[in-house]
C-alpha positions in Angstrom: 11.5 -2.7 71.9 9.5 -3.2 68.8 11.7 -3.1 65.7 10.6 -3.3 62.1 13.1 -3.8 59.2 12.0 -2.4 55.9 14.0 -4.3 53.3 15.0 -7.6 54.8 18.1 -8.2 52.6 21.8 -8.5 53.5 22.1 -5.3 55.7 18.5 -5.2 57.0 18.6 -8.9 57.7 21.9 -8.7 59.7 20.5 -5.8 61.8 17.1 -7.5 62.3 18.5 -10.9 63.3 20.9 -9.6 65.8 18.4 -7.2 67.3 15.9 -10.1 67.7 18.6 -12.1 69.4 19.1 -9.1 71.8 15.4 -9.4 72.8 13.6 -7.1 70.4 10.2 -8.0 68.9 11.0 -8.2 65.2 8.8 -7.5 62.2 9.7 -6.9 58.6 8.2 -5.4 55.4 9.0 -7.7 52.5 7.4 -9.1 49.4 7.7 -11.9 46.9 10.0 -14.8 47.6 11.6 -13.1 50.6 8.2 -12.7 52.3 7.4 -16.4 51.7 10.7 -17.5 53.1 10.4 -15.3 56.2 6.9 -16.6 56.9 7.9 -20.2 56.4 11.4 -20.4 58.0 11.8 -17.1 60.0 14.9 -14.9 59.4 17.9 -17.1 58.9 21.5 -16.0 59.5 25.0 -17.3 59.6 28.4 -15.6 60.1 30.4 -18.8 59.4 28.9 -21.1 61.9 25.6 -23.0 61.9 22.6 -21.3 60.4 20.4 -19.8 63.1 16.8 -18.5 62.8 14.7 -16.0 64.6 10.9 -15.4 64.4 9.8 -12.4 62.4 6.3 -11.1 61.8 6.5 -10.3 58.0 4.1 -8.6 55.7 4.0 -6.7 52.5 1.6 -4.2 54.1 3.1 -2.0 56.9 -0.4 -1.5 58.3 -0.4 -5.2 59.4 2.6 -4.5 61.7 1.5 -1.4 63.6 3.4 1.3 65.4 7.1 0.6 66.1 9.8 1.9 68.4 12.6 1.6 65.8 12.2 1.4 62.0 15.3 0.3 60.1 15.1 1.3 56.5 17.4 -0.9 54.4 16.1 -0.7 50.9 18.1 0.4 47.9 18.0 4.1 47.3 16.0 4.0 44.1 13.2 2.3 45.9 12.8 4.7 48.7 10.5 7.2 47.0 8.0 4.4 46.6 8.5 2.9 50.0 8.5 6.0 52.2 4.9 7.0 51.8 3.8 3.5 52.8 5.6 3.7 56.2 3.1 5.9 58.1 1.4 2.9 59.9 4.8 2.1 61.5 5.4 5.6 62.7 4.3 7.0 66.1 5.3 10.2 67.8 8.4 8.7 69.3 9.4 6.2 66.6 13.0 6.4 65.5 13.6 5.9 61.8 17.2 4.7 61.1 18.1 4.5 57.4 20.9 1.9 56.8 21.6 2.9 53.2 24.5 3.9 51.0 25.1 7.4 49.7 23.8 10.8 50.4 20.5 10.6 52.3 17.4 12.8 51.8 17.9 14.3 55.2 21.6 15.2 54.7 21.2 19.0 55.2 18.8 18.6 58.1 20.3 20.7 60.9 23.6 20.8 59.0 25.4 22.5 56.2 25.7 26.2 57.0 24.0 28.2 54.2 22.7 24.9 52.8 21.0 23.9 56.0 17.5 22.6 55.2 18.3 22.2 51.4 16.3 19.5 49.7 18.5 17.7 47.1 16.5 17.3 43.9 18.7 14.3 42.9 17.6 12.4 46.0 14.0 13.6 46.7 12.9 15.6 43.6 9.3 16.0 44.7 9.8 16.0 48.4 7.9 12.8 48.8 10.4 11.2 51.1 10.7 14.2 53.4 7.0 14.5 53.6 6.5 10.9 54.5 9.2 10.6 57.2 9.1 13.2 59.9 12.5 15.0 60.1 12.6 14.7 63.9 12.3 10.9 63.7 15.5 10.4 61.7 18.6 8.8 63.3 21.7 8.8 61.0 23.6 5.6 60.5 26.7 4.5 58.5 27.1 0.8 58.0 30.5 -0.8 57.7 30.0 -4.5 57.2 30.2 -7.3 54.7 27.0 -9.2 54.2 25.1 -11.0 51.4 21.8 -12.7 50.8 22.5 -15.9 48.9 18.8 -16.8 48.9 15.6 -15.2 50.1 15.4 -15.0 53.9 19.0 -16.2 54.5 21.7 -13.7 55.4 25.4 -14.4 55.6 27.7 -11.8 57.3 31.3 -11.3 58.3 31.9 -11.2 62.0 33.2 -7.6 62.0 30.1 -5.4 62.0 30.5 -1.7 62.7 27.8 0.9 62.9 28.3 4.6 63.2 25.2 6.4 64.4 24.4 10.1 65.2 21.7 12.7 65.3 21.5 14.8 62.1 21.8 17.9 64.4 25.1 16.5 65.9 23.5 16.7 69.4 24.0 14.1 72.1 20.5 12.9 73.1 18.9 10.3 75.3 17.5 8.4 72.3 20.9 8.3 70.7 22.4 6.7 73.8 19.5 4.2 73.9 20.0 3.1 70.3 23.7 2.9 70.8 23.3 0.7 73.8 20.8 -1.5 72.1 23.0 -2.0 69.0 26.0 -2.8 71.3 23.9 -5.4 73.2 23.1 -6.9 69.8 26.8 -7.5 69.1 27.6 -4.6 66.8 30.7 -2.4 67.2 29.0 1.0 67.7 30.6 4.4 67.4 28.5 7.5 68.3 29.3 10.4 66.0 29.0 14.1 66.6 28.9 14.8 62.9 27.2 11.8 61.2 27.2 13.8 57.9 31.0 13.7 57.9 31.0 10.0 58.4 28.5 9.6 55.5 30.8 11.7 53.3 33.9 9.7 54.2 32.2 6.4 53.2 30.8 8.0 50.1 34.3 9.2 49.1 35.3 5.6 48.2 32.0 4.2 47.1 31.2 7.0 44.6 34.3 6.2 42.6 34.7 2.4 42.7 31.1 1.4 42.5 30.2 3.4 39.3 33.5 2.5 37.6 32.9 -1.2 38.3 29.4 -0.9 36.9 30.7 0.8 33.8 33.6 -1.6 33.1 32.5 -4.8 34.7 35.9 -4.9 36.5 36.7 -5.8 40.1 38.6 -3.4 42.4 42.0 -4.8 41.7 41.7 -4.3 37.9 40.3 -0.8 38.2 43.2 0.3 40.4 45.7 -1.8 38.3 45.1 0.4 35.3 47.2 3.6 35.6 44.9 5.7 33.4 41.8 4.6 35.3 43.6 5.1 38.6 44.4 8.7 37.6 40.8 9.3 36.8 39.9 7.9 40.3 42.2 10.4 41.9 40.6 13.3 40.0 37.1 12.2 41.1 38.2 11.8 44.7 40.0 15.1 44.8 36.8 16.9 43.5 34.6 15.1 46.0 36.9 15.9 48.9 36.9 19.6 47.9 33.0 19.6 47.7 32.9 18.0 51.2 35.2 20.6 52.6 32.9 23.4 51.3 30.0 22.0 53.3 31.9 21.1 56.5 32.7 17.5 55.7 36.4 17.7 55.9 38.4 14.6 55.0 41.9 14.7 56.4 43.0 11.4 54.8 45.0 11.7 51.5 43.6 10.2 48.3 46.6 7.9 48.1 46.0 6.6 51.6 42.3 5.9 50.8 43.3 4.1 47.6 45.8 2.0 49.5 42.9 0.8 51.6 40.9 0.0 48.5 43.7 -2.0 47.1 43.7 -4.3 50.1 40.3 -5.6 49.0 41.8 -7.3 46.0 39.4 -8.8 43.4 36.4 -7.3 45.2 33.1 -7.0 43.3 31.3 -3.9 44.3 27.6 -3.8 45.1 26.8 -1.7 42.1 28.5 -4.2 39.8 26.5 -6.9 41.5 23.3 -4.9 40.8 24.2 -4.6 37.1 24.7 -8.3 36.9 21.4 -9.0 38.6 19.5 -6.4 36.5 18.6 -4.2 39.5 18.3 -0.4 39.4 21.5 1.4 40.2 22.0 3.7 43.3 23.6 6.3 41.0 21.8 9.3 42.3 22.7 8.8 46.0 26.3 8.0 45.2 27.2 10.4 42.3 24.4 12.7 41.1 24.0 14.2 44.6 27.7 15.0 44.8 27.5 16.8 41.5 24.4 18.7 42.7 26.1 19.8 45.9 29.1 20.9 44.0 26.9 23.1 41.8 25.2 24.5 45.0 28.5 25.5 46.5 29.9 26.9 43.2 32.6 24.2 42.6 33.1 22.7 39.1 33.3 18.9 39.1 34.4 17.9 35.6 35.6 14.4 36.5 32.5 13.6 38.5 30.4 14.9 35.7 32.1 12.6 33.2 31.7 9.6 35.5 28.0 10.4 36.0 27.3 10.8 32.3 29.1 7.6 31.3 27.6 5.4 34.0 24.1 7.0 33.6 24.2 6.2 29.9 25.4 2.6 30.6 22.6 2.1 33.1 20.0 3.5 30.7 21.1 1.2 27.9 20.5 -1.7 30.4 17.1 -0.2 31.5 18.5 0.2 35.1 18.1 4.0 35.3 15.1 6.1 34.3 15.3 7.9 31.0 13.5 11.0 32.2 16.1 12.0 34.8 18.8 14.3 33.5 
């Protein structure tokens, strides 16, 4: 199988390396120092043992790589509107596009959502450029649960526990879903096939949309955020609102807020990805994690005052650091 990774960072690199080890023909869209490292040394990887490497055909121009069987999109959400229109040379009539990204995706209401089915979220794809560039039928949903980092260009470090939840946006069980699940299992991932991938996306979002922005705003690690009683109470308000919004669209979360926070506490002095982006001066994934939830709340007629406060504060913080566009409101 021909697999192309778009965004060969921590998550994309982990997926690409292990798929190559499973026998896939690997290519990657990259630029700058990452492109140079991939061309010079291949894609390097370690999960605590010796550093291994696999060959990868890397280019900044997708047209150099040709039509693929599977395209893994692992860029940060703010980059997708720029990246998506450039992917057409990779896409054939049977190509599967599997985004491995955080937050609410542009295809979220594709074949899902009751009265909201087919709704395009303005916070995610304001001009429809992403949906126009990536055929809806090509999309395979994916939720990533793994710890990985990219300490230098072209080198990925990952924890051994790597879980992927995949599913068709329609919720149907299809032959291509079974094929991708088998491939990822052969590559060493713990794979769960979902009959409602949107529900799995919402569950992961439920924790990320609170801790990530609060850490970006305060500069604090997880333990300090949850160690402050007033901030913890604010977290509870946000999570309660997000759970209510999810229930309105069919993404029901049975877990209590307290149980979810108990899981977060076990991470200790954990530095979220959004805080790492602030420190690195990278654009924040604020729209996919927070703005989209506020927009969906408005669409279903639910007020979300705590989410709105969080969004306003973190958006202002990001704008003062030039990490979020001024023109978005």
